[in-house]
LODRENZA-435867 format. One line per 5 residues: number of its first residue (from 0); their letters; for each residue x, y, z negated of N, C-alpha, C, O, CB. Coordinates in steps of 0.02 Angstrom, whole numbers, m for minus. Atoms other than C-alpha are relative to their C-alpha. Glycine has a CB too. Layout:
N
NUM = A = X:Y:Z:X:Y:Z:X:Y:Z:X:Y:Z:X:Y:Z; ...
# end
This chain:
254
0 = XXXXX = 22:48:56:m1261:955:m626:27:m68:m8:45:m103:40:m68:m11:5; m25:80:11:m1206:792:m706:m19:m40:m73:m28:m19:m131:88:0:4; 24:40:49:m1250:667:m807:77:m49:m48:129:m63:m18:m61:m55:47; m46:43:27:m1134:563:m930:m19:m87:9:m68:m100:m26:5:23:m78; 13:70:37:m1140:348:m923:66:m14:m38:126:m3:m28:m18:m66:56
5 = XXXXX = m72:40:55:m1041:264:m1063:48:60:m14:109:54:m16:60:m75:50; m71:m34:16:m957:421:m1104:34:37:72:82:74:61:58:m69:m30; m55:m9:m82:m884:462:m891:m80:48:22:m141:39:24:31:m113:74; 69:m55:m45:m982:619:m809:11:m33:67:53:m72:90:15:110:9; 29:34:m48:m1056:585:m671:m28:52:62:m89:53:54:m54:m42:m36
10 = XXXXX = 37:m50:m22:m1105:723:m537:m73:m27:41:m77:m82:69:49:41:46; 71:m6:m47:m1298:746:m453:m12:15:56:m62:7:91:m39:36:m16; 15:m48:m76:m1287:827:m313:m6:m50:57:22:m104:48:70:57:24; m16:67:m62:m1311:721:m133:71:m13:35:116:28:44:m48:14:68; m50:m10:m71:m1191:684:m18:26:73:41:80:97:58:m42:m36:58
15 = XXXXX = m3:m53:m62:m1241:828:91:28:64:m54:58:116:m40:m93:17:48; m17:m70:57:m1213:942:m67:70:m11:m29:98:32:m63:m59:6:m76; m68:m7:57:m1047:879:m137:52:21:69:101:57:69:30:m96:m57; m62:m30:m53:m968:890:47:m12:92:21:38:118:46:m8:m56:91; 16:m87:m10:m1035:1098:71:43:32:m66:79:81:m71:m101:24:m8
20 = XXXXX = m47:m43:45:m970:1115:m95:85:m6:8:126:40:2:m19:m23:m77; m99:15:m34:m776:1037:m40:1:54:64:40:101:65:22:m111:46; m35:m44:m31:m783:1121:104:6:75:m2:44:104:37:m13:m14:46; 11:m38:35:m834:1277:12:72:17:m33:101:70:m21:m53:m21:m35; m85:3:38:m654:1244:m98:57:28:31:101:62:4:29:m72:m8
25 = XXXXX = m62:16:m38:m542:1226:59:5:87:2:63:105:13:m5:m57:84; 6:m77:1:m582:1436:53:32:18:m50:72:64:m42:m64:30:m3; 0:m39:67:m558:1468:m119:102:m30:m20:139:m76:m3:m87:m41:m73; m53:10:49:m399:1484:m228:0:m45:m26:47:m78:m5:7:35:m41; 1:54:58:m432:1354:m357:10:m67:30:m14:m98:77:m69:0:m41
30 = XXXXX = m30:89:m32:m336:1188:m354:m82:m41:m43:m100:m19:m97:120:m43:m58; 42:56:17:m496:1039:m382:31:m39:m1:80:m47:36:m48:m18:31; m37:71:m20:m459:874:m432:m91:m23:m4:m134:m7:m45:79:m48:m71; 59:50:m14:m610:758:m361:25:m71:m49:85:m86:m53:m7:m20:97; 13:74:18:m642:581:m458:m44:m37:40:m102:m19:49:m25:m7:m63
35 = XXXXX = 63:54:m34:m723:433:m357:m6:m39:m68:38:m75:m92:25:m62:82; 29:50:81:m800:353:m524:m25:m64:43:m60:m53:92:m89:45:m61; 38:76:1:m846:147:m497:m3:m2:m58:18:39:m100:32:m67:28; 1:29:77:m895:35:m642:78:m11:m18:94:13:m72:m47:m80:m7; m52:19:48:m717:m28:m672:15:77:m16:30:73:m76:66:m50:32
40 = XXXXX = m29:m48:11:m668:154:m684:m27:33:m102:m1:60:m150:m20:47:75; 37:m5:66:m801:162:m830:12:m40:m75:13:m20:m133:m63:m16:20; m38:59:35:m740:m8:m906:53:31:m37:52:40:m98:31:m56:50; m38:m4:38:m576:53:m923:2:64:m36:44:71:m80:48:m17:25; 14:m54:52:m638:229:m992:1:4:m81:24:41:m126:m56:14:13
45 = XXXXX = 16:19:81:m701:138:m1145:87:m24:m38:89:m29:m99:m70:m87:m2; m34:14:46:m538:93:m1204:74:24:15:122:m3:m11:m9:m67:m13; m49:m54:m52:m409:224:m1092:m21:78:m41:m35:125:m3:m34:0:109; 34:m95:16:m465:408:m1208:41:28:43:4:65:76:11:49:m88; m52:m46:m57:m320:486:m1089:m38:26:69:m42:79:100:70:m54:31
50 = XXXXX = 34:15:m91:m419:425:m922:m60:17:3:m85:32:57:m7:m81:33; 74:m18:20:m593:462:m1002:10:72:m3:m33:106:24:m31:m33:m73; 5:m75:0:m526:646:m1041:16:25:84:4:77:115:63:34:m60; m13:m32:m66:m466:646:m874:m73:9:67:m93:56:102:66:m54:30; 67:1:m49:m623:593:m765:m37:46:m31:m77:72:9:m44:m70:8
55 = XXXXX = 74:m42:m14:m741:711:m856:35:69:m21:2:111:m51:m84:m27:m58; m20:m76:m9:m628:867:m855:19:16:93:45:65:118:82:14:m56; m11:m9:m70:m622:836:m664:m37:44:32:m96:46:15:m6:m53:31; 63:m14:m23:m698:943:m552:m73:8:39:m115:51:51:8:12:m2; 38:31:m37:m797:848:m464:12:m85:m10:69:m107:m11:11:29:68
60 = XXXXX = 0:77:33:m838:647:m515:m66:m23:55:m124:m10:39:m22:m5:m107; 31:52:m46:m925:549:m371:m18:m64:m32:14:m90:m78:46:m16:57; 18:84:22:m1016:376:m398:14:m19:48:m17:6:96:m69:m30:m21; m13:22:m69:m929:273:m265:6:m70:m46:57:m101:m61:73:36:54; 24:83:22:m1024:102:m352:m63:m15:m17:m88:m2:m71:34:m26:m61
65 = XXXXX = 101:m3:m6:m1214:64:m322:m16:m46:m102:m72:m51:m128:m50:m94:112; 19:27:62:m1198:m27:m509:7:80:m43:12:65:m103:58:m73:m28; m5:m82:29:m1186:176:m576:m46:18:4:m71:45:m46:36:51:27; 65:m27:m6:m1348:211:m481:m40:m57:m38:m90:m27:m59:m24:14:80; 25:58:56:m1415:67:m583:m6:43:m52:m55:79:m61:52:m67:m20
70 = XXXXX = m8:m10:71:m1361:117:m746:m34:75:m12:m77:83:m55:85:m6:m22; 42:m41:23:m1407:302:m727:m84:m22:m21:m111:m10:m75:5:46:49; 73:m3:m14:m1591:251:m677:m24:m31:m88:m69:m6:m120:m28:m60:83; 13:48:79:m1586:117:m867:19:53:m32:m36:79:m44:50:m77:m24; m18:m18:48:m1495:233:m978:m26:61:9:m33:90:m45:61:m9:m14
75 = XXXXX = 11:m72:m9:m1552:401:m910:m82:40:9:m114:88:m14:41:12:64; 58:m8:m54:m1700:386:m791:7:57:54:m37:79:91:m67:16:m38; m27:m30:m71:m1590:496:m670:17:m9:48:26:m70:54:30:22:5; m9:20:m53:m1549:497:m517:78:7:34:92:66:39:m50:29:32; m72:m15:m21:m1361:489:m445:m3:m26:72:m41:m70:92:61:m38:m47
80 = XXXXX = m21:34:m64:m1300:460:m274:65:m26:29:109:16:32:m16:35:40; m41:15:m11:m1181:368:m215:62:29:76:41:11:131:m27:m51:m10; m49:m3:m50:m1026:425:m88:67:m15:m16:98:21:m55:0:58:27; m48:17:30:m881:334:m102:55:21:49:54:44:106:m5:m68:m21; m64:m26:m32:m706:362:m74:49:6:73:98:37:95:28:m25:m30
85 = XXXXX = m34:22:m90:m674:294:108:m56:38:31:m44:56:89:2:m104:36; 29:m50:m54:m817:399:168:22:80:m13:25:119:35:m87:m6:m3; m23:m62:22:m760:560:74:52:28:57:51:76:94:33:m6:m73; m52:m24:m25:m600:546:142:m13:0:82:15:43:115:61:m40:m27; 13:m8:m68:m666:509:321:m41:77:17:m38:106:72:m43:m66:21
90 = XXXXX = 5:m66:m7:m748:673:292:38:39:14:23:81:56:m16:21:m34; m48:m50:21:m603:764:255:43:m7:68:54:43:102:42:m14:m78; m43:15:m62:m490:668:406:m22:28:55:16:44:101:7:m68:16; 34:m21:m69:m629:730:531:m34:57:m5:m80:66:34:m47:m48:26; 20:m83:19:m667:914:464:25:34:59:80:29:84:41:36:m74
95 = XXXXX = m25:m35:m57:m666:1018:599:m49:72:1:m27:118:35:m7:m52:73; 40:m38:7:m806:1136:564:26:72:m39:6:129:m30:m48:m37:m29; m20:m67:28:m704:1247:446:44:60:10:13:91:m33:14:m12:m41; m74:m17:m6:m548:1361:479:14:41:m48:m30:75:m76:21:30:62; m46:52:m37:m415:1354:449:m41:m83:m34:m79:m92:m81:105:16:m29
100 = XXXXX = 18:70:23:m444:1156:442:48:m22:m51:104:1:m62:0:m52:59; m38:15:51:m400:1057:302:41:m40:11:31:m90:46:m26:m16:m45; m78:28:m33:m209:1009:307:m5:m59:m69:m5:m44:m129:92:77:1; m3:35:61:m215:833:215:83:m44:m1:124:m63:41:m75:m55:m3; m76:43:18:m61:746:143:m28:m84:m42:m66:m91:m90:61:63:m75
105 = XXXXX = 28:71:18:m90:553:113:67:m40:m26:116:m54:9:m39:m43:72; m63:5:42:30:491:m41:m20:m73:m5:m81:m72:m10:12:51:m75; 9:55:21:27:289:m69:m50:m58:34:m42:m51:95:m15:16:m57; m1:48:m22:m55:147:m21:14:m49:26:72:m44:7:m8:4:7; m45:52:m24:4:m21:68:45:15:54:36:59:96:m36:m53:19
110 = XXXXX = m62:m23:m25:158:m20:145:m32:41:97:m70:6:130:68:m89:1; 10:m26:m65:131:97:328:m91:33:m6:m108:71:40:16:m73:64; 45:m1:m2:m48:119:280:m16:83:33:m42:103:86:m18:m27:m60; 19:m76:2:m58:307:259:47:17:67:23:57:108:25:48:m83; m23:m25:m63:67:325:400:m36:m5:65:m35:41:105:55:m26:10
115 = XXXXX = 46:18:m32:m50:240:508:m63:42:32:m84:51:89:m14:m39:m34; 52:m41:2:m184:346:471:15:80:20:m25:117:48:m26:m9:m69; m16:m47:m9:m100:487:484:18:29:87:14:86:109:44:m2:m47; m1:0:m63:m57:443:675:m56:17:34:m54:39:92:19:m50:18; 76:37:m41:m251:413:711:m30:78:m26:m86:89:m3:m54:m101:m45
120 = XXXXX = 48:m66:m4:m302:610:647:80:61:m7:96:98:m53:m80:4:m90; m59:m51:4:m136:713:686:m40:68:2:7:107:m6:59:m7:66; 39:m66:11:m256:876:682:m6:30:m64:m2:90:m73:m65:m7:19; 24:m2:59:m300:851:496:62:m34:m42:58:m26:m103:m71:m35:m4; m31:7:59:m138:766:422:75:18:15:113:8:62:m11:m71:m28
125 = XXXXX = m73:m41:m12:16:854:392:55:m25:m19:110:2:m17:5:59:m30; m45:28:47:95:723:298:m14:m58:m29:m64:m60:m65:10:37:m46; 28:65:38:89:546:239:68:m39:m36:116:m34:1:m43:m58:62; m32:50:26:203:426:122:m19:m33:m40:m36:m15:m96:41:10:m17; 20:63:29:165:259:80:69:m22:m70:63:m52:m124:m3:m64:78
130 = XXXXX = m69:36:22:346:225:11:17:47:m60:59:91:m55:68:0:65; m7:m30:51:327:287:m170:m25:m58:m54:m69:m99:m41:m38:68:5; m1:49:44:343:184:m336:m3:42:m62:39:83:m79:59:m48:7; 33:m31:92:257:243:m519:42:m42:m34:40:m103:m26:m98:m18:m31; m43:m7:59:382:238:m656:m59:9:m67:m62:m30:m115:56:72:12
135 = XXXXX = 46:m20:54:256:297:m772:m55:37:11:m66:46:71:31:31:m44; 95:m24:m13:69:382:m782:22:73:20:m22:111:42:m72:m2:m89; m27:m56:m14:184:532:m756:43:18:65:46:73:92:31:8:m50; m50:3:m37:305:498:m639:16:m22:49:10:m81:33:27:m12:m18; m31:41:m55:371:433:m475:63:m15:7:94:18:m35:m11:24:53
140 = XXXXX = m74:14:m23:547:369:m412:m17:64:32:m70:82:58:27:m75:49; 6:m59:m54:606:540:m338:m71:39:m18:m100:65:30:m2:m32:86; 68:m36:15:442:621:m424:m1:93:37:m47:123:65:m7:0:m102; 4:m73:m33:505:808:m370:23:12:50:16:68:74:23:45:m29; 4:1:m76:567:759:m205:m52:7:35:m62:47:81:21:m49:24
145 = XXXXX = 71:36:m21:396:674:m178:m32:75:5:m35:103:60:m44:m66:m68; 41:m81:21:303:856:m242:28:49:45:m9:79:84:14:34:m87; m27:m62:m74:428:981:m125:m8:m26:45:5:15:90:75:27:14; m6:35:m66:403:852:18:m84:27:5:m107:37:61:25:m99:1; 80:m5:m15:210:891:m4:m34:84:5:m81:108:36:m41:m44:m69
150 = XXXXX = m3:m71:2:236:1078:m56:26:28:56:10:87:60:35:23:m51; m30:m13:m39:329:1099:89:m43:m14:67:m39:31:109:58:m28:m12; 39:14:m52:207:1016:226:m62:40:32:m88:41:87:m19:m52:m16; 50:m46:m34:79:1147:203:m43:m28:m22:m91:11:m20:m5:11:69; 66:41:25:m47:1027:133:m40:55:m38:m17:106:m62:17:m72:m54
155 = XXXXX = 33:m50:27:m214:1101:65:m47:m59:m47:m87:m47:m92:m38:58:61; 24:49:17:m265:924:28:26:m78:m13:27:m124:29:m35:5:34; m41:54:12:m178:789:m62:m55:m60:m29:m87:m53:m81:62:23:m55; 38:34:41:m277:624:m78:70:m75:m26:118:m101:2:m86:m23:50; m59:56:32:m176:487:m187:m26:m72:m13:m74:m81:m50:31:26:m77
160 = XXXXX = 7:64:m3:m174:298:m165:32:m51:m56:64:m98:m34:21:m12:60; m49:30:34:m98:222:m321:m48:m62:m47:m27:m98:m92:46:62:m46; 43:55:42:m248:109:m387:m26:31:m41:9:80:m53:31:m55:m33; 7:m37:49:m359:175:m529:32:23:m37:93:25:m27:m25:m13:m24; m45:m30:44:m308:254:m664:78:39:16:94:95:m3:8:m53:m41
165 = XXXXX = m72:m8:m14:m127:264:m605:m13:78:27:12:128:3:38:m61:59; m21:m58:m51:m176:397:m455:m36:62:m52:m2:112:m64:m41:m9:97; 13:m49:51:m298:500:m588:52:26:m42:68:81:m17:m43:m24:m41; m38:21:33:m173:493:m717:58:44:24:80:94:m5:1:m68:2; m79:m41:m43:m14:553:m594:m24:76:16:10:126:6:29:m44:97
170 = XXXXX = 29:m67:m28:m129:694:m526:m23:54:m56:m27:113:m38:m65:m17:46; 16:m31:44:m181:764:m687:60:34:m28:58:90:m54:m33:m37:m37; m66:m30:38:5:788:m746:45:33:42:91:67:19:43:m53:m34; m52:m17:m56:93:830:m582:m57:79:47:m28:126:75:17:m98:66; 10:m34:m33:m51:937:m507:m13:90:17:m37:122:63:m28:m33:4
175 = XXXXX = m19:m59:4:m10:1105:m569:70:9:34:92:67:36:m4:17:m67; m75:m7:m27:177:1064:m477:m25:26:60:18:54:94:52:m70:7; 22:m8:m82:76:1098:m312:m67:57:m7:m124:39:7:m32:m92:42; 35:m31:m22:m13:1250:m319:m34:38:66:m72:86:63:12:16:m27; 31:m30:m66:m60:1291:m142:m49:m57:37:m75:m56:93:66:23:55
180 = XXXXX = 70:63:m4:m181:1121:m156:m67:37:m17:m74:78:m62:7:m74:m68; 79:m21:19:m368:1160:m152:m19:m42:m7:m75:m30:m31:m46:33:37; 44:51:25:m421:987:m178:61:m55:0:109:m62:39:m74:m16:49; m40:54:13:m345:835:m257:m40:m63:m3:m89:m54:m39:36:10:m60; 42:52:19:m425:671:m259:38:m84:m1:85:m91:38:m62:7:54
185 = XXXXX = m29:39:m1:m372:504:m290:m54:m78:27:m105:m96:m2:34:10:m63; 28:22:m57:m427:375:m151:m2:m89:m25:m44:m115:13:50:27:76; m10:40:3:m390:192:m226:30:m49:57:89:m55:73:m39:m4:m23; m21:51:m58:m398:58:m85:1:21:67:25:m12:114:m43:m55:2; 9:m40:m58:m446:210:47:31:m36:54:3:m67:99:28:68:m7
190 = XXXXX = m52:7:m59:m301:176:150:3:m53:39:21:m58:97:61:4:m19; m28:76:m25:m291:5:174:m78:m25:49:m84:m63:97:22:m69:m89; 69:12:m38:m475:m1:234:m5:66:67:m32:49:119:m75:10:m69; 3:m43:m57:m459:169:352:61:m39:55:51:m47:115:18:88:m27; m76:4:m43:m263:108:418:m43:m84:43:m24:m101:99:107:m16:m76
195 = XXXXX = 21:63:m31:m371:m71:462:41:m63:m11:42:m112:26:m2:11:69; m45:49:28:m244:m171:352:m49:m39:m43:m25:m95:m53:64:31:m41; 57:8:31:m396:m212:255:m76:m6:19:m109:46:9:6:36:m31; 65:7:m18:m575:m288:320:m61:40:m57:m77:15:m111:m8:m83:5; 60:m2:58:m723:m183:231:m71:m41:33:m92:m59:89:m23:95:m22
200 = XXXXX = 75:39:m27:m893:m264:214:m28:42:52:m14:97:76:m64:m7:m62; 30:m35:m53:m1008:m246:333:m40:59:m23:m32:73:m82:m42:m45:37; 44:m80:31:m1142:m62:320:m63:m70:m44:m66:m77:m105:m57:85:100; 57:25:33:m1296:m190:282:46:m46:m76:11:m74:m119:m52:m57:67; m20:31:53:m1190:m268:150:17:55:m62:6:46:m122:59:m44:22
205 = XXXXX = m13:m52:46:m1131:m104:73:m69:37:m9:m80:74:m57:58:48:26; 61:m28:14:m1307:m53:100:m42:m42:m66:m97:m27:m90:m41:m1:71; 38:74:47:m1369:m191:m21:36:3:m64:10:m23:m113:15:m92:37; m29:m15:48:m1245:m144:m138:34:m53:m28:38:m59:m89:m36:27:m35; m27:45:22:m1143:m304:m124:52:m5:38:76:m55:65:m33:m48:m7
210 = XXXXX = m88:2:m6:m984:m253:m79:68:m26:1:114:m40:40:14:15:m22; m32:24:44:m905:m301:m207:6:m85:14:64:m106:7:m33:23:m63; m11:65:m9:m944:m508:m164:40:m2:72:77:m51:83:m69:m42:m3; m41:20:m70:m868:m481:26:72:6:m14:118:m31:2:m18:52:68; m80:m6:39:m716:m408:m66:31:m62:m36:90:m76:m26:m2:57:m62
215 = XXXXX = m26:72:36:m700:m581:m181:4:m44:55:60:m69:57:m52:m35:m61; m16:32:m58:m727:m680:m13:60:5:32:92:m47:40:m39:14:38; m46:m11:m30:m593:m603:72:73:7:m39:128:m3:m13:m20:49:34; m63:m5:45:m471:m569:m87:m19:m15:m73:m28:16:m125:33:73:4; 10:30:67:m500:m684:m204:33:2:m74:9:m18:m127:3:m53:14
220 = XXXXX = m27:m26:32:m357:m617:m294:m29:51:m53:1:53:m106:35:15:36; 41:m46:20:m475:m485:m360:m33:7:m44:m47:59:m73:m28:9:28; 55:9:29:m590:m572:m452:11:17:m77:m39:m2:m108:m25:m67:16; m32:m27:65:m515:m508:m622:m20:81:5:m37:114:m44:92:m15:m2; 40:m93:m14:m571:m317:m561:m52:m3:6:m86:42:m19:12:48:63
225 = XXXXX = 82:1:m18:m743:m383:m496:m32:m40:m67:m92:m54:m73:m21:m49:84; 30:19:71:m765:m455:m671:m10:43:m33:m63:42:m65:32:m37:m40; 8:m57:45:m743:m304:m756:m47:54:31:m69:100:m4:70:30:m17; 15:m39:m33:m819:m218:m624:m88:m8:0:m129:38:m6:42:m7:60; 61:40:m2:m978:m329:m615:m40:m26:m73:m99:m28:m90:22:m61:41
230 = XXXXX = 56:55:72:m1029:m423:m781:42:53:m46:5:91:m78:19:m124:m23; m1:m37:88:m924:m324:m923:m35:65:31:m90:63:4:100:22:m51; 7:m66:1:m967:m140:m854:m95:m43:3:m133:0:m19:50:62:76; 53:m8:16:m1156:m241:m847:m35:m2:m59:m83:33:m72:m17:m24:29; m16:15:62:m1148:m307:m1009:15:74:m52:m12:79:m107:63:m49:8
235 = XXXXX = m6:m74:42:m1094:m120:m1084:m51:38:31:m52:95:7:76:45:5; 53:m25:m31:m1232:m64:m987:m74:m22:m53:m99:15:m95:2:m32:81; 43:46:24:m1364:m183:m1052:m5:25:m79:m56:50:m104:29:m79:15; m13:m12:71:m1293:m157:m1236:m25:73:m17:m53:89:m69:78:m9:m18; m1:m83:35:m1302:37:m1241:m92:m10:m3:m124:m14:m56:42:90:70
240 = XXXXX = 71:9:m21:m1494:14:m1151:m55:m31:m65:m112:m14:m79:5:m55:67; 31:34:65:m1535:m105:m1311:21:59:m54:m16:106:m67:37:m87:m21; m13:m62:57:m1454:8:m1444:m35:55:9:m31:101:m32:70:28:m3; 2:m95:m24:m1519:161:m1372:m103:m34:m23:m129:m22:m77:39:43:140; 67:41:13:m1708:66:m1380:m14:m4:m69:m64:26:m89:1:m72:26
245 = XXXXX = 2:29:58:m1689:3:m1546:0:78:m33:m53:106:m49:64:m59:m18; 15:m74:38:m1642:185:m1624:m62:26:6:m87:50:m46:41:57:23; 45:m36:m32:m1789:249:m1523:m39:m31:m61:m52:0:m113:m19:m9:83; 56:55:60:m1898:111:m1633:10:19:m63:m39:25:m100:16:m90:m5; m6:m34:63:m1818:176:m1783:m21:47:m13:m49:48:m68:43:11:m17
250 = XXXX = 23:m68:m12:m1862:353:m1747:m76:9:m9:m104:52:m43:20:21:70; 48:m5:m14:m2018:313:m1702:m49:m31:m58:m109:m20:m61:0:m21:61; 46:10:38:m2065:222:m1854:7:52:m54:m42:70:m86:0:m67:m20; m2:m64:52:m1990:367:m1974:m73:64:0:m72:112:m38:79:45:25
# end
């Protein structure tokens, strides 16, 4: 089940259903791409057709932002459920109820963040590399060597933390070179939070949909990104709602 918000697909399954789907994928042959969509993704997709196409081709698109829950209700009258990249990553890192266990490779993030997480979860993490540099949407420095390391690690799950757009475009261009993977997912700043290098908002703020405000307070340099995610996204949604109402009134008059 899926809907579209401003042209971007979002799955409607509950967090429990999504976790069940992912667990089943771990024992199937195909490689699946998961995207964790937040309002900033949707704004970026309005101006980047390639990025939008990658999001809409993904096997699963989870809602990683309270603004999307609100937008879905306003624009479609339907419900979507929030499941953040941090929560989904934590699930995979601790999943022990399936055999064989998921074997995770962590790529990207702040310096040493992937390696720090690998030390915390030695049962599920088979490799980590935060020392990578993107030279284009398709390639890293030493791109083939990085891919070879992932393939030789025996990983079945690849989590990539290059930041929005970059990680999704890189995965779309390189996933076919890693056929042993069952799941690949871009996770943004997740490694920074789970490694303890960046403090996450208290649970009550996250529940209230105010995690963006907490991020702004502790990382003021994020103001441009938060402006896009909060102000620009809200304006686009309200504009779309107004246009839809206008069209409905025209049809009613006819």
